[in-house]
C-alpha positions, 0 to 999 in steps of 0.5 A: 596383294600377295595372292587372292582366292577362295577358301571353302569351310564349314558355316555355321547356320541357324537351326530354325530359320536355316540363315547364315550366323554371324560371329562377332568377338565380345567382351564378358565375364568370366569365372574362373572355373579353371581355378577349382579344376582339380577340386571339380574332377574329384568330386565327379568322382564322388558321384553315381552316373548312370549310365557309369561310362559319362563319369569319366566319358563325357562328363569327365572329358569335359571336366579334364578340358575345362574352360573358363565359364562365360557367364555374361550375355548381351541380352535384355532379360534374365538375371542381371550381373551385380557388377558396379563399375565406377565411372571416375576410376574403373573400380569393380564392386560385385553385389552379394545381396539387396541389401548392399543396394539398399533394396528389399525382396519386394523391390523389382530387381529386373532390369530396367530398373536396376540399372537405375541403381548406383552404389558411391565408389569408396576408391574414388567416391565417383559413380558406380553403375551396374554394367548392362550384362545379364547373367548366362541362364545355366547359371540360374539352373545351376544356383537352383539348390541354394536359390530355392531356399534362399540361402545362405540368407535363410532356411541355413539348416532346411538347405543342410538337410538337403544337399547335395540332391538324392539324384537328378535325371535330365537328357544326355546334352544337359552333361555341359549344361545344367549337370556342369553347372549345379556342379560348378556351382556346388564345388565352388561354393562346397566343395562337394558335388550337388547330387549324389546319383544322375540318370542321363537319358539320351535323345528321343528320335523318331522311328528311322532314327531321325531328330525330331523336327517340324521341318522333317514333320516327324514330330509327336504330339505327347498330349496326344499320345497320352490322351489315346493310350494313356500316361502310364502307357507313355512312361512304360514304354520310356521304362522298358524300351531300351537300357538308359542312355540308349536312345529312344527310337519312338512311334505310336505303334510302339505304345500301343503295343505297351498296352496290349503286351503289358497293361492289357495283361495286367488289368485282365488278371486284376479283372480276372480276380475282382470277377470272381472276387466278387461272385463268392464274397471274398473277404481280404481279411479273412483268415488265410492259410498257412503257407505251407498248406496251400497248393505248390501254384500258390507257394511257387507264386509267392516265392516269385514274388518274393524274388522279385519284390528284391531285384525290383528294390536291388535295380531301383537303389542302383538307379536301373528303371529299366531292369525293375521295370522289365522284372515286374513285367516278367512276373505280370505275364507269369502270374498270367500264363502261368499262375491264373491259367493254371489256377482257373478251376481254383476259381470257377468250382463252387465250393469254398475250400481251403484250396480255393481260399488259398488262391484268393489270398495268394493273388490278392496278396501278389495283386497288391504287391504288384501295383505297389510295385508299380506305383514309381512307374504307372502311379494312375493303373497303380493307384486304381488297383489298389484303391480297389483291393487294399485302400484302408483294409488292413491299417493299410493308407487310402493312397498307394502312393502313400503306403510303403514299399512292399516286403517279402514274408520270409515263409515266401522264400522257396528257392528249390520250387523255383527251380523245379518250377522253371525245369517244369516249365521247360520242359512243358515248353520242348512238349508242346514243340514236339506236338507242333512238330508231329500236328497233334493239339494239344487238346488231344491226349496222348498217352505217354512222354519220355523225359530225359531228366531227374523225376518231377514232384508229383505234384508238379508232375500232375501238372506237367501231365495235365499241361500236355496233356498226357496219361504218363510220364516216363524219365529216363536217363539225362539230357534233357530230351523230351519225347512224345507218343504221338500214337491217337487210340480211338478212346484218346480220340475220342477225349479230344474231341470232348475236349473240342466240345467243351471249347464250342459249348464255352463259347455258345454260353458266351455268345448266349449271354450267359454268366460265369455262374449260370447254369445249364441243361444241354441237348444234343442232337446227332450221332457219331463220334461227336455223340460218342464224345460227348456220351462217354465223356459227359461227367467231365463236360457237365463239369466244366459247362456247368451243366446240370443234365447233359440228355439228348433230344429236342430242346425247349423252345428259347433253347440258344443252339449251334450245329457243330463240325469238329474234325469232319464230325457233326453234332448240334448242340442246345443250350437252356439257362436254368433258374437260380432258386 
Protein backbone atom coordinates (compact mmCIF):
# COMPACT_ATOMS: atom_id res chain seq x y z
CA UNK A 1 0.00 0.00 0.00
CA UNK A 2 1.43 3.32 -1.02
CA UNK A 3 -0.72 5.43 1.33
CA UNK A 4 -3.91 5.32 3.36
CA UNK A 5 -6.10 8.21 4.46
CA UNK A 6 -9.54 9.79 4.61
CA UNK A 7 -10.94 11.86 1.77
CA UNK A 8 -13.77 14.25 2.70
CA UNK A 9 -16.25 15.06 -0.02
CA UNK A 10 -19.89 16.01 -0.43
CA UNK A 11 -22.28 13.09 -0.33
CA UNK A 12 -25.89 12.71 -1.42
CA UNK A 13 -28.68 12.02 1.06
CA UNK A 14 -32.32 11.17 0.48
CA UNK A 15 -34.31 14.40 0.65
CA UNK A 16 -37.24 12.55 2.24
CA UNK A 17 -35.70 10.47 5.04
CA UNK A 18 -32.13 11.79 5.20
CA UNK A 19 -30.40 8.40 4.67
CA UNK A 20 -27.25 8.16 2.54
CA UNK A 21 -27.80 7.41 -1.13
CA UNK A 22 -25.70 4.71 -2.80
CA UNK A 23 -24.56 5.12 -6.39
CA UNK A 24 -24.41 2.08 -8.67
CA UNK A 25 -23.18 1.87 -12.24
CA UNK A 26 -26.01 0.42 -14.35
CA UNK A 27 -26.34 -0.75 -17.92
CA UNK A 28 -28.88 1.52 -19.59
CA UNK A 29 -30.53 2.27 -22.92
CA UNK A 30 -30.04 5.73 -24.42
CA UNK A 31 -31.61 7.89 -27.10
CA UNK A 32 -28.83 9.51 -29.11
CA UNK A 33 -30.14 13.05 -28.68
CA UNK A 34 -26.68 14.45 -29.36
CA UNK A 35 -27.10 13.42 -32.99
CA UNK A 36 -29.71 16.21 -33.36
CA UNK A 37 -28.16 18.75 -31.03
CA UNK A 38 -27.96 21.53 -33.66
CA UNK A 39 -31.61 21.05 -34.62
CA UNK A 40 -32.67 21.27 -30.97
CA UNK A 41 -30.73 24.49 -30.46
CA UNK A 42 -32.20 25.95 -33.66
CA UNK A 43 -35.78 24.98 -32.75
CA UNK A 44 -35.39 26.47 -29.28
CA UNK A 45 -34.67 29.81 -30.93
CA UNK A 46 -38.17 29.67 -32.45
CA UNK A 47 -39.85 29.51 -29.03
CA UNK A 48 -41.00 32.61 -27.13
CA UNK A 49 -39.73 32.10 -23.58
CA UNK A 50 -41.22 34.02 -20.65
CA UNK A 51 -38.99 35.18 -18.97
CA UNK A 52 -36.96 35.75 -22.13
CA UNK A 53 -33.56 35.12 -20.51
CA UNK A 54 -34.36 31.41 -20.15
CA UNK A 55 -34.15 30.83 -23.91
CA UNK A 56 -30.42 31.45 -24.12
CA UNK A 57 -29.83 30.94 -20.41
CA UNK A 58 -31.08 27.90 -18.53
CA UNK A 59 -32.63 26.12 -21.55
CA UNK A 60 -30.04 27.26 -24.07
CA UNK A 61 -27.13 26.20 -21.86
CA UNK A 62 -28.74 22.81 -21.29
CA UNK A 63 -29.05 22.19 -25.03
CA UNK A 64 -25.53 23.43 -25.75
CA UNK A 65 -24.09 20.93 -23.26
CA UNK A 66 -26.51 18.18 -24.27
CA UNK A 67 -25.73 14.52 -23.57
CA UNK A 68 -27.59 11.43 -24.76
CA UNK A 69 -30.91 10.77 -23.04
CA UNK A 70 -30.75 7.91 -20.54
CA UNK A 71 -34.10 6.35 -21.39
CA UNK A 72 -34.39 3.15 -19.36
CA UNK A 73 -35.13 2.63 -15.67
CA UNK A 74 -34.82 -0.46 -13.46
CA UNK A 75 -38.33 -0.40 -12.06
CA UNK A 76 -41.42 -2.54 -12.22
CA UNK A 77 -44.13 0.04 -12.87
CA UNK A 78 -44.02 2.26 -15.90
CA UNK A 79 -44.23 2.11 -19.66
CA UNK A 80 -42.32 -1.02 -20.79
CA UNK A 81 -39.30 -0.37 -22.96
CA UNK A 82 -40.36 -1.83 -26.36
CA UNK A 83 -37.07 -3.59 -27.09
CA UNK A 84 -36.87 -7.36 -27.68
CA UNK A 85 -33.51 -9.19 -27.73
CA UNK A 86 -32.85 -12.63 -29.21
CA UNK A 87 -31.74 -15.19 -26.66
CA UNK A 88 -29.58 -16.89 -29.28
CA UNK A 89 -27.82 -14.31 -31.43
CA UNK A 90 -28.46 -11.11 -29.49
CA UNK A 91 -30.38 -9.47 -32.34
CA UNK A 92 -32.31 -6.41 -31.12
CA UNK A 93 -35.68 -5.16 -32.27
CA UNK A 94 -37.53 -2.00 -31.24
CA UNK A 95 -41.27 -2.51 -31.65
CA UNK A 96 -43.39 0.40 -32.91
CA UNK A 97 -46.97 -0.82 -32.47
CA UNK A 98 -49.17 -3.42 -30.78
CA UNK A 99 -49.89 -4.84 -34.21
CA UNK A 100 -46.26 -5.93 -34.52
CA UNK A 101 -46.76 -7.93 -31.33
CA UNK A 102 -49.96 -9.55 -32.53
CA UNK A 103 -51.91 -7.64 -29.83
CA UNK A 104 -54.67 -5.03 -29.75
CA UNK A 105 -55.29 -1.94 -27.66
CA UNK A 106 -57.63 -3.99 -25.48
CA UNK A 107 -54.72 -6.10 -24.26
CA UNK A 108 -52.88 -5.08 -21.09
CA UNK A 109 -49.51 -3.78 -22.26
CA UNK A 110 -47.96 -3.41 -18.80
CA UNK A 111 -45.83 -5.76 -16.77
CA UNK A 112 -46.01 -8.65 -16.11
CA UNK A 113 -48.26 -9.39 -19.10
CA UNK A 114 -46.08 -7.77 -21.75
CA UNK A 115 -43.05 -9.72 -20.45
CA UNK A 116 -44.71 -12.97 -21.53
CA UNK A 117 -44.86 -11.86 -25.18
CA UNK A 118 -42.09 -13.37 -27.32
CA UNK A 119 -41.15 -12.74 -30.94
CA UNK A 120 -39.36 -14.94 -33.50
CA UNK A 121 -35.90 -13.75 -34.40
CA UNK A 122 -35.75 -13.00 -38.12
CA UNK A 123 -31.98 -13.42 -38.11
CA UNK A 124 -31.50 -16.83 -36.47
CA UNK A 125 -35.05 -18.08 -35.84
CA UNK A 126 -34.54 -18.01 -32.07
CA UNK A 127 -36.77 -16.52 -29.39
CA UNK A 128 -36.74 -12.81 -28.68
CA UNK A 129 -37.75 -11.61 -25.21
CA UNK A 130 -38.42 -8.11 -23.98
CA UNK A 131 -35.73 -6.49 -21.86
CA UNK A 132 -36.78 -5.95 -18.25
CA UNK A 133 -36.43 -2.16 -18.30
CA UNK A 134 -39.23 0.44 -18.28
CA UNK A 135 -39.07 3.90 -19.79
CA UNK A 136 -38.16 7.14 -18.03
CA UNK A 137 -41.48 8.79 -17.11
CA UNK A 138 -40.32 12.06 -18.68
CA UNK A 139 -40.50 10.32 -22.02
CA UNK A 140 -44.19 9.67 -21.35
CA UNK A 141 -44.82 13.35 -20.63
CA UNK A 142 -42.77 14.45 -23.63
CA UNK A 143 -44.77 12.12 -25.88
CA UNK A 144 -48.03 13.71 -24.74
CA UNK A 145 -48.67 15.76 -27.92
CA UNK A 146 -48.74 12.62 -30.08
CA UNK A 147 -49.99 10.16 -27.47
CA UNK A 148 -53.16 12.11 -26.65
CA UNK A 149 -54.36 11.68 -30.23
CA UNK A 150 -52.92 8.16 -30.72
CA UNK A 151 -50.87 9.62 -33.56
CA UNK A 152 -49.79 8.37 -36.11
CA UNK A 153 -52.25 5.46 -36.00
CA UNK A 154 -55.30 7.75 -36.11
CA UNK A 155 -56.43 11.41 -35.84
CA UNK A 156 -53.67 12.59 -38.12
CA UNK A 157 -55.58 15.68 -39.30
CA UNK A 158 -56.60 16.57 -35.76
CA UNK A 159 -53.03 16.25 -34.58
CA UNK A 160 -51.71 18.52 -37.31
CA UNK A 161 -54.19 21.27 -36.38
CA UNK A 162 -53.17 21.15 -32.70
CA UNK A 163 -49.40 20.83 -33.04
CA UNK A 164 -47.33 22.66 -31.99
CA UNK A 165 -49.14 23.94 -28.88
CA UNK A 166 -49.76 27.69 -28.67
CA UNK A 167 -48.30 27.80 -25.17
CA UNK A 168 -47.47 25.73 -22.13
CA UNK A 169 -46.65 26.66 -18.55
CA UNK A 170 -44.78 25.03 -15.68
CA UNK A 171 -42.15 25.87 -13.09
CA UNK A 172 -38.49 26.49 -13.82
CA UNK A 173 -37.39 22.96 -12.83
CA UNK A 174 -39.18 21.69 -15.95
CA UNK A 175 -36.62 23.25 -18.29
CA UNK A 176 -34.72 19.96 -17.93
CA UNK A 177 -37.87 17.91 -17.40
CA UNK A 178 -41.13 18.33 -19.29
CA UNK A 179 -39.99 21.30 -21.39
CA UNK A 180 -36.94 19.38 -22.60
CA UNK A 181 -38.71 16.07 -23.18
CA UNK A 182 -41.40 17.80 -25.25
CA UNK A 183 -38.79 19.72 -27.20
CA UNK A 184 -36.47 16.74 -27.76
CA UNK A 185 -39.18 14.36 -28.97
CA UNK A 186 -40.76 16.98 -31.26
CA UNK A 187 -37.37 17.80 -32.76
CA UNK A 188 -36.48 14.15 -33.33
CA UNK A 189 -39.88 13.31 -34.84
CA UNK A 190 -40.79 16.48 -36.75
CA UNK A 191 -37.75 18.80 -36.55
CA UNK A 192 -39.87 21.55 -35.03
CA UNK A 193 -40.72 22.78 -31.51
CA UNK A 194 -43.60 21.23 -29.55
CA UNK A 195 -44.78 24.64 -28.34
CA UNK A 196 -44.69 28.23 -29.57
CA UNK A 197 -44.69 29.96 -26.19
CA UNK A 198 -43.74 28.86 -22.69
CA UNK A 199 -44.52 30.69 -19.45
CA UNK A 200 -41.97 29.50 -16.91
CA UNK A 201 -42.74 30.30 -13.29
CA UNK A 202 -40.45 30.04 -10.29
CA UNK A 203 -41.05 28.26 -6.97
CA UNK A 204 -43.37 29.04 -4.09
CA UNK A 205 -41.41 29.59 -0.88
CA UNK A 206 -42.41 30.72 2.60
CA UNK A 207 -42.35 34.36 3.66
CA UNK A 208 -38.70 34.04 4.76
CA UNK A 209 -37.76 32.73 1.32
CA UNK A 210 -37.24 29.13 2.45
CA UNK A 211 -38.37 26.15 0.40
CA UNK A 212 -41.56 24.71 1.84
CA UNK A 213 -41.14 21.27 3.40
CA UNK A 214 -42.84 19.11 5.99
CA UNK A 215 -39.66 18.89 8.04
CA UNK A 216 -39.55 22.69 8.42
CA UNK A 217 -43.29 22.74 9.13
CA UNK A 218 -43.70 25.72 6.81
CA UNK A 219 -46.03 24.18 4.23
CA UNK A 220 -49.40 25.72 3.43
CA UNK A 221 -52.51 23.71 2.57
CA UNK A 222 -53.88 25.35 -0.60
CA UNK A 223 -57.37 24.00 0.03
CA UNK A 224 -57.53 25.76 3.39
CA UNK A 225 -56.42 29.03 1.79
CA UNK A 226 -59.02 28.75 -0.96
CA UNK A 227 -61.73 27.70 1.49
CA UNK A 228 -61.06 30.82 3.57
CA UNK A 229 -60.37 33.45 0.93
CA UNK A 230 -61.57 31.85 -2.30
CA UNK A 231 -59.83 30.47 -5.35
CA UNK A 232 -59.99 33.86 -7.11
CA UNK A 233 -58.06 35.62 -4.36
CA UNK A 234 -55.43 32.89 -4.39
CA UNK A 235 -55.12 33.10 -8.17
CA UNK A 236 -54.93 36.90 -8.13
CA UNK A 237 -52.05 36.83 -5.64
CA UNK A 238 -49.95 34.69 -7.97
CA UNK A 239 -50.77 36.88 -10.97
CA UNK A 240 -49.91 40.20 -9.33
CA UNK A 241 -47.33 39.40 -6.63
CA UNK A 242 -44.18 39.28 -8.78
CA UNK A 243 -43.23 39.16 -12.43
CA UNK A 244 -43.15 35.71 -13.98
CA UNK A 245 -39.90 33.94 -13.21
CA UNK A 246 -39.43 35.30 -9.68
CA UNK A 247 -40.02 33.32 -6.49
CA UNK A 248 -43.40 33.64 -4.81
CA UNK A 249 -42.99 34.35 -1.10
CA UNK A 250 -46.29 32.99 0.09
CA UNK A 251 -48.11 33.77 3.29
CA UNK A 252 -51.78 33.65 4.33
CA UNK A 253 -51.71 37.38 5.03
CA UNK A 254 -50.73 38.13 1.44
CA UNK A 255 -53.87 36.48 0.08
CA UNK A 256 -55.93 38.31 2.69
CA UNK A 257 -54.35 41.53 1.44
CA UNK A 258 -55.52 40.68 -2.10
CA UNK A 259 -59.08 40.49 -0.82
CA UNK A 260 -58.78 43.87 0.91
CA UNK A 261 -56.77 45.65 -1.77
CA UNK A 262 -58.61 44.45 -4.86
CA UNK A 263 -61.55 42.06 -4.59
CA UNK A 264 -63.44 44.04 -1.93
CA UNK A 265 -62.92 47.27 -3.87
CA UNK A 266 -64.24 45.61 -7.02
CA UNK A 267 -67.16 44.03 -5.17
CA UNK A 268 -68.11 47.25 -3.38
CA UNK A 269 -68.06 49.13 -6.69
CA UNK A 270 -70.27 46.48 -8.25
CA UNK A 271 -72.53 46.56 -5.17
CA UNK A 272 -72.82 50.35 -5.33
CA UNK A 273 -73.98 50.17 -8.92
CA UNK A 274 -76.45 47.32 -8.44
CA UNK A 275 -78.01 48.89 -5.31
CA UNK A 276 -78.82 52.18 -7.03
CA UNK A 277 -79.65 50.58 -10.36
CA UNK A 278 -82.23 48.44 -8.58
CA UNK A 279 -83.72 51.43 -6.74
CA UNK A 280 -84.00 53.46 -9.95
CA UNK A 281 -85.09 50.58 -12.17
CA UNK A 282 -82.19 51.16 -14.55
CA UNK A 283 -82.50 49.22 -17.80
CA UNK A 284 -79.11 48.67 -19.50
CA UNK A 285 -80.95 48.07 -22.78
CA UNK A 286 -82.42 51.57 -22.71
CA UNK A 287 -81.08 54.23 -25.05
CA UNK A 288 -77.73 55.51 -23.80
CA UNK A 289 -76.88 59.22 -24.18
CA UNK A 290 -74.26 59.91 -26.89
CA UNK A 291 -70.67 59.93 -25.67
CA UNK A 292 -70.13 63.62 -26.49
CA UNK A 293 -73.14 64.56 -24.34
CA UNK A 294 -71.91 62.79 -21.22
CA UNK A 295 -70.07 64.39 -18.33
CA UNK A 296 -66.31 64.81 -18.31
CA UNK A 297 -66.01 61.99 -15.74
CA UNK A 298 -67.94 59.59 -17.98
CA UNK A 299 -65.85 60.45 -21.01
CA UNK A 300 -62.65 60.13 -18.98
CA UNK A 301 -63.60 56.70 -17.60
CA UNK A 302 -64.48 55.37 -21.06
CA UNK A 303 -61.18 56.76 -22.40
CA UNK A 304 -59.36 54.94 -19.60
CA UNK A 305 -61.29 51.77 -20.37
CA UNK A 306 -60.23 51.95 -24.02
CA UNK A 307 -56.56 52.20 -23.02
CA UNK A 308 -56.90 49.50 -20.36
CA UNK A 309 -58.43 47.08 -22.85
CA UNK A 310 -55.62 47.74 -25.31
CA UNK A 311 -52.84 47.38 -22.74
CA UNK A 312 -54.28 44.28 -21.07
CA UNK A 313 -54.74 42.59 -24.42
CA UNK A 314 -51.19 43.48 -25.48
CA UNK A 315 -49.79 42.06 -22.23
CA UNK A 316 -51.75 38.84 -22.61
CA UNK A 317 -50.66 38.51 -26.23
CA UNK A 318 -47.10 38.77 -24.91
CA UNK A 319 -47.86 36.07 -22.29
CA UNK A 320 -47.33 38.58 -19.49
CA UNK A 321 -50.15 38.00 -16.98
CA UNK A 322 -48.49 40.12 -14.30
CA UNK A 323 -48.58 43.34 -16.32
CA UNK A 324 -52.13 42.54 -17.49
CA UNK A 325 -53.51 41.87 -14.02
CA UNK A 326 -51.78 44.86 -12.43
CA UNK A 327 -53.24 47.11 -15.15
CA UNK A 328 -56.74 45.82 -14.40
CA UNK A 329 -56.17 46.35 -10.68
CA UNK A 330 -55.09 49.96 -11.24
CA UNK A 331 -58.15 50.59 -13.41
CA UNK A 332 -60.54 49.14 -10.81
CA UNK A 333 -58.93 51.39 -8.20
CA UNK A 334 -59.52 54.39 -10.49
CA UNK A 335 -63.18 53.42 -10.91
CA UNK A 336 -63.70 53.24 -7.16
CA UNK A 337 -61.55 56.01 -5.74
CA UNK A 338 -62.02 58.58 -8.48
CA UNK A 339 -65.02 57.93 -10.74
CA UNK A 340 -67.53 56.50 -8.25
CA UNK A 341 -66.43 58.79 -5.43
CA UNK A 342 -66.76 61.82 -7.71
CA UNK A 343 -70.08 60.60 -9.17
CA UNK A 344 -71.99 59.53 -6.06
CA UNK A 345 -74.36 62.49 -6.13
CA UNK A 346 -75.26 61.72 -9.72
CA UNK A 347 -76.59 58.32 -8.62
CA UNK A 348 -78.18 59.67 -5.43
CA UNK A 349 -80.27 62.46 -6.93
CA UNK A 350 -83.98 61.81 -7.34
CA UNK A 351 -84.48 63.17 -10.86
CA UNK A 352 -83.63 60.76 -13.68
CA UNK A 353 -82.07 63.27 -16.05
CA UNK A 354 -79.57 62.77 -18.86
CA UNK A 355 -76.64 63.13 -16.47
CA UNK A 356 -77.90 60.35 -14.22
CA UNK A 357 -78.64 58.05 -17.15
CA UNK A 358 -75.17 58.76 -18.53
CA UNK A 359 -73.59 57.75 -15.23
CA UNK A 360 -75.57 54.49 -15.14
CA UNK A 361 -74.76 53.54 -18.72
CA UNK A 362 -71.09 54.43 -18.30
CA UNK A 363 -70.56 52.45 -15.11
CA UNK A 364 -72.58 49.53 -16.50
CA UNK A 365 -70.44 49.38 -19.65
CA UNK A 366 -67.24 49.54 -17.63
CA UNK A 367 -68.24 46.85 -15.10
CA UNK A 368 -69.24 44.40 -17.85
CA UNK A 369 -65.93 45.00 -19.64
CA UNK A 370 -64.01 44.54 -16.37
CA UNK A 371 -65.79 41.22 -15.77
CA UNK A 372 -64.81 40.07 -19.25
CA UNK A 373 -61.19 41.11 -18.74
CA UNK A 374 -61.11 39.35 -15.38
CA UNK A 375 -62.60 36.09 -16.69
CA UNK A 376 -59.22 34.39 -17.33
CA UNK A 377 -57.86 35.60 -13.99
CA UNK A 378 -60.74 35.39 -11.49
CA UNK A 379 -63.30 33.17 -13.22
CA UNK A 380 -65.79 32.94 -10.34
CA UNK A 381 -66.09 36.62 -9.40
CA UNK A 382 -66.17 37.53 -13.10
CA UNK A 383 -68.99 35.08 -13.73
CA UNK A 384 -71.11 36.44 -10.87
CA UNK A 385 -70.72 40.08 -11.93
CA UNK A 386 -71.28 39.35 -15.60
CA UNK A 387 -74.14 36.96 -14.89
CA UNK A 388 -76.06 39.55 -12.91
CA UNK A 389 -75.34 42.48 -15.21
CA UNK A 390 -75.15 41.18 -18.74
CA UNK A 391 -75.96 37.49 -19.23
CA UNK A 392 -78.54 37.15 -21.98
CA UNK A 393 -78.93 40.91 -22.46
CA UNK A 394 -78.41 42.49 -25.87
CA UNK A 395 -77.76 39.06 -27.30
CA UNK A 396 -74.78 38.44 -25.01
CA UNK A 397 -73.96 34.82 -24.02
CA UNK A 398 -75.17 33.39 -20.73
CA UNK A 399 -71.63 33.01 -19.39
CA UNK A 400 -68.73 35.45 -19.33
CA UNK A 401 -66.51 32.57 -20.40
CA UNK A 402 -68.49 32.28 -23.64
CA UNK A 403 -68.39 35.99 -24.41
CA UNK A 404 -65.95 37.67 -26.76
CA UNK A 405 -63.07 39.78 -25.54
CA UNK A 406 -64.44 43.34 -25.08
CA UNK A 407 -63.57 45.89 -27.73
CA UNK A 408 -63.34 49.64 -27.21
CA UNK A 409 -65.68 51.95 -29.10
CA UNK A 410 -63.56 54.35 -31.18
CA UNK A 411 -65.65 57.19 -29.72
CA UNK A 412 -64.24 56.45 -26.25
CA UNK A 413 -60.67 57.34 -27.19
CA UNK A 414 -59.64 60.74 -25.80
CA UNK A 415 -55.95 60.93 -24.95
CA UNK A 416 -56.04 64.68 -24.32
CA UNK A 417 -58.73 64.28 -21.67
CA UNK A 418 -56.74 61.47 -20.05
CA UNK A 419 -53.66 63.72 -19.86
CA UNK A 420 -55.67 66.65 -18.48
CA UNK A 421 -57.36 64.46 -15.87
CA UNK A 422 -54.00 63.02 -14.85
CA UNK A 423 -52.69 66.58 -14.42
CA UNK A 424 -55.77 67.51 -12.40
CA UNK A 425 -55.26 64.53 -10.08
CA UNK A 426 -51.60 65.48 -9.55
CA UNK A 427 -52.70 68.98 -8.53
CA UNK A 428 -55.32 67.52 -6.19
CA UNK A 429 -52.70 65.26 -4.62
CA UNK A 430 -50.37 68.20 -4.10
CA UNK A 431 -53.23 70.26 -2.65
CA UNK A 432 -54.14 67.55 -0.16
CA UNK A 433 -50.49 67.31 0.84
CA UNK A 434 -50.47 71.09 1.46
CA UNK A 435 -53.62 70.76 3.61
CA UNK A 436 -52.00 68.01 5.65
CA UNK A 437 -48.91 70.10 6.17
CA UNK A 438 -51.05 73.02 7.33
CA UNK A 439 -53.22 70.71 9.50
CA UNK A 440 -56.42 71.92 7.80
CA UNK A 441 -59.08 69.25 7.23
CA UNK A 442 -60.52 68.84 3.73
CA UNK A 443 -64.04 69.50 5.04
CA UNK A 444 -63.01 73.06 5.89
CA UNK A 445 -63.38 75.24 2.76
CA UNK A 446 -60.57 77.59 1.84
CA UNK A 447 -60.59 80.78 -0.17
CA UNK A 448 -58.24 79.89 -3.04
CA UNK A 449 -55.49 77.76 -4.50
CA UNK A 450 -52.63 79.06 -6.64
CA UNK A 451 -51.35 76.68 -9.34
CA UNK A 452 -48.15 77.24 -11.28
CA UNK A 453 -49.44 75.62 -14.45
CA UNK A 454 -51.69 76.16 -17.46
CA UNK A 455 -55.39 76.71 -16.71
CA UNK A 456 -57.67 73.69 -16.58
CA UNK A 457 -60.84 73.43 -18.65
CA UNK A 458 -63.91 74.72 -16.73
CA UNK A 459 -65.43 71.27 -16.12
CA UNK A 460 -62.12 69.98 -14.80
CA UNK A 461 -61.56 73.08 -12.69
CA UNK A 462 -64.96 72.51 -11.09
CA UNK A 463 -63.74 69.07 -9.98
CA UNK A 464 -60.51 70.60 -8.67
CA UNK A 465 -62.35 73.21 -6.58
CA UNK A 466 -64.64 70.61 -5.08
CA UNK A 467 -61.84 68.12 -4.41
CA UNK A 468 -59.68 70.69 -2.64
CA UNK A 469 -62.75 72.46 -1.19
CA UNK A 470 -61.63 75.89 -2.30
CA UNK A 471 -63.61 78.79 -3.76
CA UNK A 472 -61.23 79.91 -6.48
CA UNK A 473 -58.28 78.68 -8.54
CA UNK A 474 -55.57 81.04 -9.75
CA UNK A 475 -53.03 80.03 -12.40
CA UNK A 476 -49.62 81.60 -12.02
CA UNK A 477 -46.68 80.75 -14.27
CA UNK A 478 -45.12 77.31 -14.64
CA UNK A 479 -43.47 74.62 -12.55
CA UNK A 480 -46.49 72.83 -11.11
CA UNK A 481 -46.25 74.33 -7.60
CA UNK A 482 -49.55 74.25 -5.68
CA UNK A 483 -50.14 76.82 -2.90
CA UNK A 484 -53.25 77.00 -0.71
CA UNK A 485 -54.59 80.08 1.04
CA UNK A 486 -55.13 78.50 4.47
CA UNK A 487 -56.71 81.54 6.17
CA UNK A 488 -60.14 80.57 7.57
CA UNK A 489 -62.79 83.25 7.98
CA UNK A 490 -65.89 82.78 10.11
CA UNK A 491 -67.98 82.15 7.01
CA UNK A 492 -65.57 79.44 5.86
CA UNK A 493 -65.60 77.96 9.35
CA UNK A 494 -69.42 77.73 9.32
CA UNK A 495 -69.33 76.00 5.95
CA UNK A 496 -66.76 73.52 7.26
CA UNK A 497 -68.88 72.78 10.30
CA UNK A 498 -71.86 72.22 8.00
CA UNK A 499 -69.92 69.52 6.19
CA UNK A 500 -69.04 67.92 9.53
CA UNK A 501 -72.73 67.99 10.43
CA UNK A 502 -73.62 66.20 7.22
CA UNK A 503 -71.11 63.46 8.01
CA UNK A 504 -72.47 63.03 11.56
CA UNK A 505 -76.10 63.01 10.41
CA UNK A 506 -75.34 60.45 7.73
CA UNK A 507 -73.73 58.24 10.37
CA UNK A 508 -76.82 58.63 12.58
CA UNK A 509 -79.02 57.63 9.64
CA UNK A 510 -76.92 54.51 9.21
CA UNK A 511 -76.98 53.66 12.92
CA UNK A 512 -80.77 54.11 12.92
CA UNK A 513 -81.21 51.53 10.18
CA UNK A 514 -82.58 53.94 7.58
CA UNK A 515 -82.45 52.95 3.92
CA UNK A 516 -80.34 55.01 1.54
CA UNK A 517 -83.47 56.49 -0.07
CA UNK A 518 -85.46 57.17 3.12
CA UNK A 519 -86.53 60.80 3.61
CA UNK A 520 -86.27 62.32 7.09
CA UNK A 521 -87.21 65.32 9.21
CA UNK A 522 -84.28 66.86 11.09
CA UNK A 523 -84.61 68.51 14.51
CA UNK A 524 -81.88 70.22 16.51
CA UNK A 525 -81.53 71.62 20.01
CA UNK A 526 -78.87 74.09 21.07
CA UNK A 527 -77.17 77.28 19.97
CA UNK A 528 -73.66 78.38 19.19
CA UNK A 529 -71.52 77.73 16.12
CA UNK A 530 -73.04 74.37 15.15
CA UNK A 531 -76.56 75.74 15.30
CA UNK A 532 -75.48 78.77 13.26
CA UNK A 533 -73.80 76.49 10.72
CA UNK A 534 -76.95 74.38 10.44
CA UNK A 535 -79.14 77.45 9.98
CA UNK A 536 -76.77 79.09 7.49
CA UNK A 537 -76.37 75.90 5.43
CA UNK A 538 -79.77 74.29 6.02
CA UNK A 539 -80.55 73.80 2.32
CA UNK A 540 -77.22 72.08 1.70
CA UNK A 541 -77.55 69.85 4.78
CA UNK A 542 -81.14 68.96 3.88
CA UNK A 543 -80.17 67.98 0.33
CA UNK A 544 -77.23 65.88 1.48
CA UNK A 545 -79.13 64.02 4.19
CA UNK A 546 -82.50 63.71 2.35
CA UNK A 547 -84.21 65.90 4.96
CA UNK A 548 -87.58 67.29 3.92
CA UNK A 549 -87.54 69.71 6.84
CA UNK A 550 -84.91 71.16 9.18
CA UNK A 551 -86.26 72.81 12.33
CA UNK A 552 -85.21 73.70 15.88
CA UNK A 553 -87.13 72.26 18.78
CA UNK A 554 -87.99 69.05 20.59
CA UNK A 555 -88.52 66.04 18.30
CA UNK A 556 -91.56 63.70 18.53
CA UNK A 557 -91.38 60.41 20.41
CA UNK A 558 -89.44 57.65 18.65
CA UNK A 559 -86.90 59.96 17.07
CA UNK A 560 -83.27 58.87 16.70
CA UNK A 561 -81.08 61.37 18.55
CA UNK A 562 -77.40 62.05 19.07
CA UNK A 563 -75.41 64.62 21.03
CA UNK A 564 -72.70 65.95 18.71
CA UNK A 565 -69.36 67.44 19.66
CA UNK A 566 -67.42 68.97 16.75
CA UNK A 567 -64.31 71.08 17.30
CA UNK A 568 -65.45 71.93 20.79
CA UNK A 569 -68.96 72.96 19.73
CA UNK A 570 -72.04 71.01 20.85
CA UNK A 571 -75.47 70.33 19.33
CA UNK A 572 -78.20 67.71 19.75
CA UNK A 573 -79.73 66.42 16.50
CA UNK A 574 -82.71 64.07 16.04
CA UNK A 575 -84.04 62.27 12.99
CA UNK A 576 -87.55 61.09 12.17
CA UNK A 577 -88.19 58.88 9.17
CA UNK A 578 -90.90 60.20 6.88
CA UNK A 579 -93.39 57.56 5.75
CA UNK A 580 -93.39 56.93 2.00
CA UNK A 581 -96.57 57.88 0.18
